[in-house]
MOPAC internal coordinates of N, CA, C and O (Angstrom, degrees):
PM7 1SCF
backbone

  N    0.0000 0     0.00 0     0.00 0    0    0    0
  C    1.4666 1     0.00 0     0.00 0    1    0    0
  C    1.5156 1   109.63 1     0.00 0    2    1    0
  O    1.2310 1   119.01 1  -119.30 1    3    2    1
  N    1.3212 1   119.49 1    60.70 1    3    2    1
  C    1.4585 1   121.96 1  -172.66 1    5    3    2
  C    1.5305 1   113.82 1   -68.77 1    6    5    3
  O    1.2310 1   118.89 1   157.50 1    7    6    5
  N    1.3385 1   119.71 1   -22.50 1    7    6    5
  C    1.4231 1   123.35 1   177.74 1    9    7    6
  C    1.4954 1   115.67 1   -95.27 1   10    9    7
  O    1.2310 1   121.83 1   175.04 1   11   10    9
  N    1.4125 1   114.10 1    -4.96 1   11   10    9
  C    1.4692 1   116.26 1  -178.48 1   13   11   10
  C    1.4833 1   111.28 1    90.02 1   14   13   11
  O    1.2310 1   119.95 1  -177.95 1   15   14   13
  N    1.3391 1   117.71 1     2.05 1   15   14   13
  C    1.4484 1   120.37 1   178.35 1   17   15   14
  C    1.5457 1   110.21 1  -145.92 1   18   17   15
  O    1.2310 1   122.16 1   -26.59 1   19   18   17
  N    1.3000 1   113.46 1   153.41 1   19   18   17
  C    1.5047 1   122.87 1   175.30 1   21   19   18
  C    1.4625 1   104.64 1  -123.42 1   22   21   19
  O    1.2310 1   120.55 1   -51.11 1   23   22   21
  N    1.3390 1   116.55 1   128.89 1   23   22   21
  C    1.4491 1   120.93 1   173.50 1   25   23   22
  C    1.5138 1   108.51 1   -97.36 1   26   25   23
  O    1.2310 1   119.76 1   -67.95 1   27   26   25
  N    1.3212 1   118.07 1   112.05 1   27   26   25
  C    1.4315 1   125.64 1  -178.10 1   29   27   26
  C    1.5611 1   108.12 1   -64.39 1   30   29   27
  O    1.2310 1   121.41 1   -25.29 1   31   30   29
  N    1.3638 1   114.90 1   154.71 1   31   30   29
  C    1.4643 1   118.48 1  -178.36 1   33   31   30
  C    1.4971 1   116.61 1   -50.94 1   34   33   31
  O    1.2310 1   119.42 1   137.41 1   35   34   33
  N    1.3532 1   118.71 1   -42.59 1   35   34   33
  C    1.4640 1   116.75 1  -177.77 1   37   35   34
  C    1.5454 1   109.85 1   -70.67 1   38   37   35
  O    1.2310 1   119.27 1   145.27 1   39   38   37
  N    1.3097 1   118.99 1   -34.73 1   39   38   37
  C    1.4776 1   120.59 1   177.32 1   41   39   38
  C    1.5094 1   108.21 1   -68.60 1   42   41   39
  O    1.2310 1   118.69 1   144.30 1   43   42   41
  N    1.3181 1   120.10 1   -35.70 1   43   42   41
  C    1.4445 1   119.49 1   177.62 1   45   43   42
  C    1.5140 1   111.12 1   -62.87 1   46   45   43
  O    1.2310 1   120.27 1   140.83 1   47   46   45
  N    1.3421 1   117.09 1   -39.17 1   47   46   45
  C    1.4624 1   120.72 1   175.91 1   49   47   46
  C    1.5324 1   110.94 1   -62.78 1   50   49   47
  O    1.2310 1   120.74 1   136.62 1   51   50   49
  N    1.3851 1   116.20 1   -43.38 1   51   50   49
  C    1.4442 1   120.89 1   177.45 1   53   51   50
  C    1.5076 1   109.74 1   -58.37 1   54   53   51
  O    1.2310 1   118.55 1   135.99 1   55   54   53
  N    1.2751 1   120.37 1   -44.01 1   55   54   53
  C    1.5156 1   124.02 1   178.79 1   57   55   54
  C    1.5066 1   111.46 1   -59.66 1   58   57   55
  O    1.2310 1   121.00 1   130.32 1   59   58   57
  N    1.3380 1   115.69 1   -49.68 1   59   58   57
  C    1.4679 1   121.03 1   175.69 1   61   59   58
  C    1.4908 1   112.93 1   -56.33 1   62   61   59
  O    1.2310 1   119.98 1   134.78 1   63   62   61
  N    1.2938 1   117.65 1   -45.22 1   63   62   61
  C    1.4987 1   119.52 1  -179.10 1   65   63   62
  C    1.5136 1   110.16 1   -67.50 1   66   65   63
  O    1.2310 1   118.91 1   142.18 1   67   66   65
  N    1.2744 1   119.69 1   -37.82 1   67   66   65
  C    1.4398 1   121.75 1  -178.52 1   69   67   66
  C    1.5849 1   107.94 1   -68.81 1   70   69   67
  O    1.2310 1   119.57 1   133.66 1   71   70   69
  N    1.3177 1   118.43 1   -46.34 1   71   70   69
  C    1.4663 1   123.58 1   178.10 1   73   71   70
  C    1.5651 1   109.33 1   -58.28 1   74   73   71
  O    1.2310 1   120.50 1   133.52 1   75   74   73
  N    1.3229 1   116.65 1   -46.48 1   75   74   73
  C    1.4777 1   119.90 1   178.76 1   77   75   74
  C    1.5328 1   111.40 1   -61.21 1   78   77   75
  O    1.2310 1   121.12 1   138.73 1   79   78   77
  N    1.3470 1   115.46 1   -41.27 1   79   78   77
  C    1.4681 1   117.67 1   178.62 1   81   79   78
  C    1.5512 1   111.87 1   -64.69 1   82   81   79
  O    1.2310 1   120.82 1   134.43 1   83   82   81
  N    1.3572 1   116.04 1   -45.57 1   83   82   81
  C    1.4421 1   115.62 1   177.85 1   85   83   82
  C    1.4977 1   114.10 1   -65.34 1   86   85   83
  O    1.2310 1   119.67 1   146.80 1   87   86   85
  N    1.2927 1   118.24 1   -33.20 1   87   86   85
  C    1.4366 1   120.57 1   173.90 1   89   87   86
  C    1.5206 1   113.02 1   -62.99 1   90   89   87
  O    1.2310 1   120.67 1   136.08 1   91   90   89
  N    1.3085 1   116.32 1   -43.92 1   91   90   89
  C    1.4700 1   120.12 1   178.76 1   93   91   90
  C    1.5379 1   112.16 1   -72.72 1   94   93   91
  O    1.2310 1   119.49 1   139.33 1   95   94   93
  N    1.2713 1   118.58 1   -40.67 1   95   94   93
  C    1.4928 1   119.97 1  -176.44 1   97   95   94
  C    1.5347 1   113.44 1   -83.27 1   98   97   95
  O    1.2310 1   120.21 1   151.86 1   99   98   97
  N    1.3341 1   117.19 1   -28.14 1   99   98   97
  C    1.4479 1   119.74 1  -176.16 1  101   99   98
  C    1.5072 1   105.81 1  -121.06 1  102  101   99
  O    1.2310 1   119.41 1    86.45 1  103  102  101
  N    1.3125 1   118.73 1   -93.55 1  103  102  101
  C    1.4982 1   122.67 1   177.60 1  105  103  102
  C    1.5352 1   111.12 1  -170.44 1  106  105  103
  O    1.2310 1   123.09 1    -2.62 1  107  106  105
  N    1.2868 1   111.69 1   177.38 1  107  106  105
  C    1.4580 1   118.78 1  -173.31 1  109  107  106
  C    1.5662 1   111.38 1   -58.53 1  110  109  107
  O    1.2310 1   122.61 1   136.20 1  111  110  109
  N    1.3587 1   112.61 1   -43.80 1  111  110  109
  C    1.4669 1   117.52 1  -177.14 1  113  111  110
  C    1.5351 1   112.95 1   -63.62 1  114  113  111
  O    1.2310 1   120.63 1   144.12 1  115  114  113
  N    1.2998 1   116.40 1   -35.88 1  115  114  113
  C    1.4889 1   119.01 1   176.05 1  117  115  114
  C    1.4955 1   110.77 1   -64.18 1  118  117  115
  O    1.2310 1   119.68 1   135.18 1  119  118  117
  N    1.3372 1   118.21 1   -44.82 1  119  118  117
  C    1.4781 1   123.01 1   178.72 1  121  119  118
  C    1.5245 1   110.16 1   -60.66 1  122  121  119
  O    1.2310 1   121.68 1   139.19 1  123  122  121
  N    1.3319 1   114.38 1   -40.81 1  123  122  121
  C    1.4688 1   119.26 1  -178.54 1  125  123  122
  C    1.5389 1   110.23 1   -68.34 1  126  125  123
  O    1.2310 1   121.20 1   137.69 1  127  126  125
  N    1.3261 1   115.32 1   -42.31 1  127  126  125
  C    1.4960 1   117.74 1   178.41 1  129  127  126
  C    1.5265 1   111.50 1   -63.47 1  130  129  127
  O    1.2310 1   119.88 1   145.44 1  131  130  129
  N    1.3142 1   117.83 1   -34.56 1  131  130  129
  C    1.4567 1   122.07 1   177.13 1  133  131  130
  C    1.5339 1   109.25 1   -61.67 1  134  133  131
  O    1.2310 1   121.46 1   130.70 1  135  134  133
  N    1.3536 1   114.81 1   -49.30 1  135  134  133
  C    1.5425 1   118.31 1  -179.28 1  137  135  134
  C    1.5554 1   107.85 1   -64.24 1  138  137  135
  O    1.2310 1   118.31 1   139.50 1  139  138  137
  N    1.2744 1   120.82 1   -40.50 1  139  138  137
  C    1.4718 1   118.93 1  -179.08 1  141  139  138
  C    1.5195 1   112.45 1   -67.30 1  142  141  139
  O    1.2310 1   119.88 1   140.19 1  143  142  141
  N    1.3302 1   117.83 1   -39.81 1  143  142  141
  C    1.4319 1   121.30 1   178.79 1  145  143  142
  C    1.5071 1   112.28 1   -71.36 1  146  145  143
  O    1.2310 1   120.24 1   145.43 1  147  146  145
  N    1.3587 1   117.15 1   -34.57 1  147  146  145
  C    1.4450 1   121.24 1   176.17 1  149  147  146
  C    1.5136 1   108.72 1   -63.36 1  150  149  147
  O    1.2310 1   117.64 1   130.44 1  151  150  149
  N    1.2866 1   122.09 1   -49.56 1  151  150  149
  C    1.4749 1   124.19 1  -177.97 1  153  151  150
  C    1.5205 1   111.24 1   -66.91 1  154  153  151
  O    1.2310 1   120.17 1   146.43 1  155  154  153
  N    1.3235 1   117.28 1   -33.57 1  155  154  153
  C    1.4229 1   118.66 1   174.54 1  157  155  154
  C    1.5139 1   113.51 1   -64.96 1  158  157  155
  O    1.2310 1   120.80 1   137.34 1  159  158  157
  N    1.3918 1   116.07 1   -42.66 1  159  158  157
  C    1.3888 1   122.90 1   177.40 1  161  159  158
  C    1.5525 1   112.08 1   -65.44 1  162  161  159
  O    1.2310 1   120.52 1   138.99 1  163  162  161
  N    1.3325 1   116.61 1   -41.01 1  163  162  161
  C    1.4475 1   120.95 1   177.49 1  165  163  162
  C    1.5044 1   111.20 1   -60.48 1  166  165  163
  O    1.2310 1   119.69 1   139.28 1  167  166  165
  N    1.3319 1   118.19 1   -40.72 1  167  166  165
  C    1.4690 1   121.38 1   176.43 1  169  167  166
  C    1.5485 1   110.70 1   -62.09 1  170  169  167
  O    1.2310 1   121.45 1   136.57 1  171  170  169
  N    1.3484 1   114.82 1   -43.43 1  171  170  169
  C    1.4480 1   119.78 1  -179.29 1  173  171  170
  C    1.5351 1   109.70 1   -63.61 1  174  173  171
  O    1.2310 1   119.76 1   134.50 1  175  174  173
  N    1.3290 1   118.07 1   -45.50 1  175  174  173
  C    1.4494 1   121.31 1   178.26 1  177  175  174
  C    1.5296 1   112.81 1   -63.74 1  178  177  175
  O    1.2310 1   121.68 1   139.00 1  179  178  177
  N    1.3416 1   114.40 1   -41.00 1  179  178  177
  C    1.5174 1   118.00 1   179.82 1  181  179  178
  C    1.5283 1   110.03 1   -60.47 1  182  181  179
  O    1.2310 1   120.25 1   145.41 1  183  182  181
  N    1.3556 1   117.13 1   -34.59 1  183  182  181
  C    1.4769 1   118.53 1   179.15 1  185  183  182
  C    1.5435 1   110.90 1   -78.76 1  186  185  183
  O    1.2310 1   119.26 1   160.50 1  187  186  185
  N    1.3785 1   119.02 1   -19.50 1  187  186  185
  C    1.4065 1   122.31 1  -177.58 1  189  187  186
  C    1.5750 1   106.06 1  -139.85 1  190  189  187
  O    1.2310 1   120.35 1  -109.42 1  191  190  189
  N    1.3445 1   116.94 1    70.58 1  191  190  189
  C    1.5002 1   122.52 1  -173.27 1  193  191  190
  C    1.5204 1   114.74 1   -59.26 1  194  193  191
  O    1.2310 1   119.27 1   157.23 1  195  194  193
  N    1.3250 1   119.00 1   -22.77 1  195  194  193
  C    1.4587 1   119.73 1  -173.89 1  197  195  194
  C    1.4951 1   111.38 1   -90.45 1  198  197  195
  O    1.2310 1   119.53 1  -178.23 1  199  198  197
  N    1.3095 1   118.51 1     1.77 1  199  198  197
  C    1.5014 1   121.44 1  -175.86 1  201  199  198
  C    1.5084 1   113.59 1   -67.46 1  202  201  199
  O    1.2310 1   118.71 1   149.40 1  203  202  201
  N    1.3313 1   120.06 1   -30.60 1  203  202  201
  C    1.4586 1   120.61 1  -179.10 1  205  203  202
  C    1.5245 1   110.22 1   -78.39 1  206  205  203
  O    1.2310 1   120.62 1   -17.84 1  207  206  205
  N    1.3057 1   116.42 1   162.16 1  207  206  205
  C    1.4243 1   120.68 1   178.63 1  209  207  206
  C    1.5404 1   108.18 1   -86.08 1  210  209  207
  O    1.2310 1   120.84 1   -25.39 1  211  210  209
  N    1.3384 1   116.01 1   154.61 1  211  210  209
  C    1.4222 1   121.50 1   179.03 1  213  211  210
  C    1.5332 1   110.52 1   -64.41 1  214  213  211
  O    1.2310 1   120.96 1   -44.64 1  215  214  213
  N    1.2980 1   115.78 1   135.36 1  215  214  213
  C    1.4531 1   121.31 1   176.72 1  217  215  214
  C    1.5137 1   110.51 1   -74.10 1  218  217  215
  O    1.2310 1   119.80 1   -46.57 1  219  218  217
  N    1.3109 1   117.99 1   133.43 1  219  218  217
  C    1.4448 1   118.34 1  -175.60 1  221  219  218
  C    1.5820 1   112.94 1  -109.30 1  222  221  219
  O    1.2310 1   120.45 1  -155.36 1  223  222  221
  N    1.2974 1   116.75 1    24.64 1  223  222  221
  C    1.4435 1   124.98 1   174.97 1  225  223  222
  C    1.5369 1   108.34 1   -83.92 1  226  225  223
  O    1.2310 1   119.09 1   -60.12 1  227  226  225
  N    1.3227 1   119.33 1   119.88 1  227  226  225
  C    1.4297 1   120.70 1   179.19 1  229  227  226
  C    1.5990 1   111.47 1   -75.19 1  230  229  227
  O    1.2310 1   122.05 1   -82.41 1  231  230  229
  N    1.2777 1   113.69 1    97.59 1  231  230  229
  C    1.4522 1   120.63 1   179.74 1  233  231  230
  C    1.5111 1   106.93 1  -147.55 1  234  233  231
  O    1.2310 1   117.77 1   -54.35 1  235  234  233
  N    1.3231 1   121.84 1   125.65 1  235  234  233
  C    1.4299 1   122.50 1  -176.94 1  237  235  234
  C    1.5421 1   116.96 1   -54.32 1  238  237  235
  O    1.2310 1   121.97 1   150.11 1  239  238  237
  N    1.3065 1   113.84 1   -29.89 1  239  238  237
  C    1.5040 1   118.48 1  -178.01 1  241  239  238
  C    1.5230 1   110.26 1   -86.70 1  242  241  239
  O    1.2310 1   119.71 1   176.66 1  243  242  241
  N    1.3667 1   118.16 1    -3.34 1  243  242  241
  C    1.4311 1   122.18 1   178.71 1  245  243  242
  C    1.5661 1   112.50 1  -106.24 1  246  245  243
  O    1.2310 1   121.98 1  -172.10 1  247  246  245
  N    1.3260 1   113.82 1     7.90 1  247  246  245
  C    1.5126 1   118.62 1   179.67 1  249  247  246
  C    1.5537 1   107.07 1   -58.85 1  250  249  247
  O    1.2310 1   122.89 1   -53.14 1  251  250  249
  N    1.3186 1   112.06 1   126.86 1  251  250  249
  C    1.5044 1   122.76 1   177.94 1  253  251  250
  C    1.5152 1   110.35 1    70.60 1  254  253  251
  O    1.2310 1   118.61 1  -166.59 1  255  254  253
  N    1.3713 1   120.26 1    13.41 1  255  254  253
  C    1.4076 1   122.94 1   175.03 1  257  255  254
  C    1.5392 1   110.09 1   -73.55 1  258  257  255
  O    1.2310 1   121.83 1   -28.59 1  259  258  257
  N    1.3209 1   114.10 1   151.41 1  259  258  257
  C    1.4836 1   122.16 1   179.39 1  261  259  258
  C    1.5502 1   107.18 1  -123.86 1  262  261  259
  O    1.2310 1   121.56 1   -14.92 1  263  262  261
  N    1.3589 1   114.61 1   165.08 1  263  262  261
  C    1.4615 1   121.63 1   179.97 1  265  263  262
  C    1.5206 1   108.31 1  -135.47 1  266  265  263
  O    1.2310 1   122.24 1   -38.67 1  267  266  265
  N    1.4021 1   113.32 1   141.33 1  267  266  265
  C    1.3949 1   118.68 1   177.75 1  269  267  266
  C    1.5147 1   107.92 1  -148.90 1  270  269  267
  O    1.2310 1   119.62 1   -29.54 1  271  270  269
  N    1.3495 1   118.32 1   150.46 1  271  270  269
  C    1.4628 1   122.79 1  -179.41 1  273  271  270
  C    1.5551 1   109.49 1   -75.53 1  274  273  271
  O    1.2310 1   121.72 1   -28.17 1  275  274  273
  N    1.3325 1   114.31 1   151.83 1  275  274  273
  C    1.4876 1   117.48 1  -179.47 1  277  275  274
  C    1.4941 1   112.07 1   -65.42 1  278  277  275
  O    1.2310 1   121.04 1   132.60 1  279  278  277
  N    1.3598 1   115.61 1   -47.40 1  279  278  277
  C    1.5034 1   120.16 1   178.26 1  281  279  278
  C    1.4970 1   106.50 1  -172.84 1  282  281  279
  O    1.2310 1   120.61 1    -4.14 1  283  282  281
  N    1.3209 1   116.44 1   175.86 1  283  282  281
  C    1.4829 1   119.19 1   176.18 1  285  283  282
  C    1.5126 1   109.35 1   -64.30 1  286  285  283
  O    1.2310 1   119.06 1   136.60 1  287  286  285
  N    1.2870 1   119.39 1   -43.40 1  287  286  285
  C    1.4719 1   120.10 1   179.02 1  289  287  286
  C    1.4600 1   113.65 1   -62.47 1  290  289  287
  O    1.2310 1   119.97 1   141.02 1  291  290  289
  N    1.3402 1   117.66 1   -38.98 1  291  290  289
  C    1.5035 1   124.53 1  -176.93 1  293  291  290
  C    1.5357 1   107.57 1  -111.94 1  294  293  291
  O    1.2310 1   119.98 1  -133.95 1  295  294  293
  N    1.3354 1   117.64 1    46.05 1  295  294  293
  C    1.4951 1   121.94 1  -175.68 1  297  295  294
  C    1.5451 1   112.67 1   -65.25 1  298  297  295
  O    1.2310 1   120.20 1   158.40 1  299  298  297
  N    1.2757 1   117.22 1   -21.60 1  299  298  297
  C    1.4354 1   119.60 1  -179.33 1  301  299  298
  C    1.5453 1   113.22 1   -74.14 1  302  301  299
  O    1.2310 1   120.26 1   166.51 1  303  302  301
  N    1.3137 1   117.11 1   -13.49 1  303  302  301
  C    1.4264 1   122.87 1  -176.51 1  305  303  302
  C    1.5374 1   107.90 1   -97.70 1  306  305  303
  O    1.2310 1   120.55 1   -49.56 1  307  306  305
  N    1.3089 1   116.56 1   130.44 1  307  306  305
  C    1.5315 1   122.58 1  -175.20 1  309  307  306
  C    1.5327 1   108.99 1  -114.30 1  310  309  307
  O    1.2310 1   121.46 1   -41.56 1  311  310  309
  N    1.2903 1   114.82 1   138.44 1  311  310  309
  C    1.4419 1   122.81 1   178.38 1  313  311  310
  C    1.5617 1   104.74 1  -103.81 1  314  313  311
  O    1.2310 1   119.81 1   -57.13 1  315  314  313
  N    1.3031 1   117.97 1   122.87 1  315  314  313
  C    1.4930 1   125.01 1   174.89 1  317  315  314
  C    1.5416 1   106.43 1  -102.89 1  318  317  315
  O    1.2310 1   121.21 1   -58.71 1  319  318  317
  N    1.3360 1   115.30 1   121.29 1  319  318  317
  C    1.4287 1   117.02 1  -175.06 1  321  319  318
  C    1.5119 1   110.42 1  -143.20 1  322  321  319
  O    1.2310 1   120.57 1   -13.80 1  323  322  321
  N    1.3067 1   116.52 1   166.20 1  323  322  321
  C    1.4764 1   120.94 1   176.16 1  325  323  322
  C    1.5673 1   105.79 1  -128.78 1  326  325  323
  O    1.2310 1   121.25 1   -54.08 1  327  326  325
  N    1.3229 1   115.21 1   125.92 1  327  326  325
  C    1.4476 1   120.36 1   173.56 1  329  327  326
  C    1.5398 1   112.03 1   -60.86 1  330  329  327
  O    1.2310 1   120.29 1   -46.08 1  331  330  329
  N    1.2914 1   117.05 1   133.92 1  331  330  329
  C    1.4660 1   121.21 1   176.14 1  333  331  330
  C    1.5213 1   105.91 1  -130.68 1  334  333  331
  O    1.2310 1   119.39 1    -7.69 1  335  334  333
  N    1.3052 1   118.77 1   172.31 1  335  334  333
  C    1.4671 1   123.70 1  -174.31 1  337  335  334
  C    1.5582 1   111.09 1   -60.54 1  338  337  335
  O    1.2310 1   120.90 1   146.79 1  339  338  337
  N    1.3422 1   115.88 1   -33.21 1  339  338  337
  C    1.4963 1   119.35 1  -176.87 1  341  339  338
  C    1.4821 1   112.47 1   -93.36 1  342  341  339
  O    1.2310 1   118.65 1   179.65 1  343  342  341
  N    1.3591 1   120.17 1    -0.35 1  343  342  341
  C    1.4925 1   119.15 1  -176.20 1  345  343  342
  C    1.5594 1   107.07 1   148.63 1  346  345  343
  O    1.2310 1   121.69 1    63.29 1  347  346  345
  N    1.3539 1   114.38 1  -116.71 1  347  346  345
  C    1.4222 1   120.65 1   179.36 1  349  347  346
  C    1.5375 1   114.35 1  -139.89 1  350  349  347
  O    1.2310 1   118.90 1   -29.89 1  351  350  349
  N    1.3043 1   119.70 1   150.11 1  351  350  349
  C    1.3976 1   125.58 1   170.24 1  353  351  350
  C    1.5371 1   105.22 1  -103.34 1  354  353  351
  O    1.2310 1   119.84 1   -58.76 1  355  354  353
  N    1.3163 1   117.91 1   121.24 1  355  354  353
  C    1.4801 1   123.12 1   178.58 1  357  355  354
  C    1.5352 1   107.03 1   -87.12 1  358  357  355
  O    1.2310 1   122.28 1   -63.71 1  359  358  357
  N    1.3083 1   113.23 1   116.29 1  359  358  357
  C    1.5140 1   119.52 1  -176.16 1  361  359  358
  C    1.4698 1   114.76 1   -91.98 1  362  361  359
  O    1.2310 1   119.86 1   141.17 1  363  362  361
  N    1.3450 1   117.88 1   -38.83 1  363  362  361
  C    1.4672 1   123.20 1  -177.05 1  365  363  362
  C    1.5183 1   106.88 1  -155.91 1  366  365  363
  O    1.2310 1   120.80 1   -24.16 1  367  366  365
  N    1.3849 1   116.08 1   155.84 1  367  366  365
  C    1.4256 1   124.40 1   167.01 1  369  367  366
  C    1.4511 1   105.80 1  -134.65 1  370  369  367
  O    1.2310 1   119.55 1   -63.63 1  371  370  369
  N    1.3616 1   118.46 1   116.37 1  371  370  369
  C    1.4169 1   123.06 1  -174.51 1  373  371  370
  C    1.5134 1   113.02 1  -135.27 1  374  373  371
  O    1.2310 1   121.24 1   -25.22 1  375  374  373
  N    1.3100 1   115.22 1   154.78 1  375  374  373
  C    1.4754 1   121.54 1   175.73 1  377  375  374
  C    1.5427 1   104.39 1   -76.20 1  378  377  375
  O    1.2310 1   120.29 1   -45.65 1  379  378  377
  N    1.2945 1   117.04 1   134.35 1  379  378  377
  C    1.4179 1   123.50 1  -176.98 1  381  379  378
  C    1.5065 1   117.08 1   -68.25 1  382  381  379
  O    1.2310 1   119.83 1   164.69 1  383  382  381
  N    1.3297 1   117.92 1   -15.31 1  383  382  381
  C    1.4821 1   120.48 1   177.12 1  385  383  382
  C    1.5202 1   111.49 1   -80.56 1  386  385  383
  O    1.2310 1   119.60 1   172.95 1  387  386  385
  N    1.3136 1   118.37 1    -7.05 1  387  386  385
  C    1.4838 1   120.49 1   178.58 1  389  387  386
  C    1.5480 1   106.50 1   -75.70 1  390  389  387
  O    1.2310 1   120.96 1   -22.56 1  391  390  389
  N    1.3187 1   115.77 1   157.44 1  391  390  389
  C    1.4164 1   123.19 1   172.19 1  393  391  390
  C    1.5654 1   104.89 1   -70.12 1  394  393  391
  O    1.2310 1   120.26 1   -87.82 1  395  394  393
  N    1.2891 1   117.12 1    92.18 1  395  394  393
  C    1.4742 1   122.86 1  -171.49 1  397  395  394
  C    1.4728 1   113.76 1   -58.18 1  398  397  395
  O    1.2310 1   119.99 1   137.24 1  399  398  397
  N    1.2825 1   117.62 1   -42.76 1  399  398  397
  C    1.5087 1   122.02 1  -176.47 1  401  399  398
  C    1.5479 1   108.35 1   -61.11 1  402  401  399
  O    1.2310 1   120.06 1   134.17 1  403  402  401
  N    1.3285 1   117.50 1   -45.83 1  403  402  401
  C    1.4409 1   123.72 1   179.86 1  405  403  402
  C    1.5196 1   110.97 1   -66.36 1  406  405  403
  O    1.2310 1   121.24 1   136.19 1  407  406  405
  N    1.3871 1   115.23 1   -43.81 1  407  406  405
  C    1.4871 1   119.17 1  -177.20 1  409  407  406
  C    1.5279 1   109.13 1   -68.43 1  410  409  407
  O    1.2310 1   119.62 1   142.65 1  411  410  409
  N    1.2791 1   118.33 1   -37.35 1  411  410  409
  C    1.4573 1   119.79 1  -178.84 1  413  411  410
  C    1.5001 1   112.90 1   -73.98 1  414  413  411
  O    1.2310 1   120.33 1   143.81 1  415  414  413
  N    1.3809 1   116.98 1   -36.19 1  415  414  413
  C    1.4336 1   121.30 1   175.58 1  417  415  414
  C    1.4883 1   113.08 1   -73.62 1  418  417  415
  O    1.2310 1   120.00 1   137.21 1  419  418  417
  N    1.2864 1   117.60 1   -42.79 1  419  418  417
  C    1.5064 1   122.82 1  -174.05 1  421  419  418
  C    1.5615 1   108.89 1   -81.47 1  422  421  419
  O    1.2310 1   119.58 1   146.03 1  423  422  421
  N    1.3222 1   118.40 1   -33.97 1  423  422  421
  C    1.4194 1   121.17 1  -172.76 1  425  423  422
  C    1.4953 1   115.41 1   -84.54 1  426  425  423
  O    1.2310 1   120.61 1  -177.12 1  427  426  425
  N    1.2869 1   116.45 1     2.88 1  427  426  425
  C    1.5003 1   122.38 1   179.04 1  429  427  426
  C    1.5353 1   110.81 1    56.31 1  430  429  427
  O    1.2310 1   123.45 1   -23.18 1  431  430  429
  N    1.2580 1   110.99 1   156.82 1  431  430  429
  C    1.4250 1   119.81 1   175.74 1  433  431  430
  C    1.5555 1   107.16 1  -131.03 1  434  433  431
  O    1.2310 1   120.80 1   -58.75 1  435  434  433
  N    1.3764 1   116.08 1   121.25 1  435  434  433
  C    1.4345 1   115.00 1  -176.11 1  437  435  434
  C    1.5551 1   109.18 1  -121.88 1  438  437  435
  O    1.2310 1   120.10 1   180.00 1  439  438  437

């Protein structure tokens, strides 16, 4: 965990899907900015794991999970993570307009 965070497989797929979508709908630079801002925010959260608000979705794998926005520019995208002793485990990255309870329950958290 050299960056203070681990991106779990489902969250990694979320990030790939978001970057692909931004590339297709906007352009390469927008997708790249998203990835840069995401990793900058993940480093910030890893250094301050309690900064996100507690996630209120009732799911056993989300116990003690927190949520924080990617950045002001990408505020619609939410990072769901769990503080761990070495930093954070990133569980999911989702667009806030989705039905989050369904997405988090259906999309699994690994």
